[in-house]
N, C-alpha and C positions, 0 to 999 in steps of 0.2 A: 549484438543483442545489448540493449541498453536496459540496465535494474535501476528503479527507483525505490531506493531501502527507505524504511519508517520504522523507528523505534516510538513505542509509547508506552507509558502505565494506565492502568485503569483507574478510573476517577472512584468507583466502586468495585473492591476487588472480588465481590462477591457475584459479579454478573458476567463472567467469564465466558461461558457459554453463550450468553445474550450477545456479547461481542463478537463471539467466533460467528456467531450466525448472522450478524450484521453486516460484517466483514465479506462474509463469504456472498450475501445477499446484493450488497454495493458494488463489490468487483467483480462478481460474477455475470451482474448486468452489465456492466464496463465491458467484459470480454466477450459478452454476446452479440455486442454492438460492434465488435472489432477494434475496440479502442485500447485494448492491451491484448498480448499473449497469452501470460499465465500470470498467475500470484500464488504466493504462499503465505500463511498465516504460521510464525513458531512462538514457543514460548519459552524462555529462559530457564535452564535446566539446574537444578541444585544451586542456583545464586549466582552462577559462573557468567561474567560479562565485564567488560570494562566499565570503570565509573562513570554514570553519569548516562548510560544507554537504558532505557527502558525494558521494563520485562516481557514485552511482546516485540516482535519484529516481524514487519511486513514486507516483502519483497514482490514489486511489480516489475514484469519483464515485458518491454516494447521492441519490436523489430527497429524502429527508427525513433527520434527524436519528435518528428513530425506527429506519431501516432502517439506517443505521450502528451504531446502539446493538444492535441483532438481530446483525449482523455482529460485534461484539466480543463479544457473550455467547456466540455460538457458538464462537469462539476461545478464550475465555476457562473453557471446560469442562474445557479439556485435556484431553481422551479422546478416544478412537475414530479414527476416518478424519481429522478435521478436524486434529487435535492432530498425528498423523504428517506431515500437508502443512504444518503450520505450524513443526515442526519443523526441517524440512528447510531453511527459508528463515533461520528466526532462528539456527540453528546456523552459518550462513556469514557472517554479519554483525556489523559493530561500528559505533561512533560513531553511533547511532541518533537521529535528530531528526523531528520531526514538528510540522505545524500543521494547524488546520483553516480553509479559507475556504469561501464562499459566493457563488452568482452575485450580480453587482449590476448594475443595481438589482433587488432580489427581485421575483418576479412577483407579490407581495401589495402592493408598494410604491405606495400613494397618491401620484399627483402633484399 
């Protein structure tokens, strides 16, 4: 499993529920298209996190990097319904940071 991790802060801290709804709509749409397996939205608790990471953490899981690439491709079209959903997320965030992780050991790893 591949995990695309995203950390962000809100542009307007009062819109936390609107942000949550927007993430659910956007990533839920990609998931319903089979472009990702699962996702979670988490909020930092009690201010605990390494310096520089955002208040919100989004984890997107895909089976393969090809599946993740297809999700990126869908978002990159910047048109139609997907773009409208993406714009509702993107306009609410600042301080975007991301990383890509994989399950370990890999399923194909020979011992």
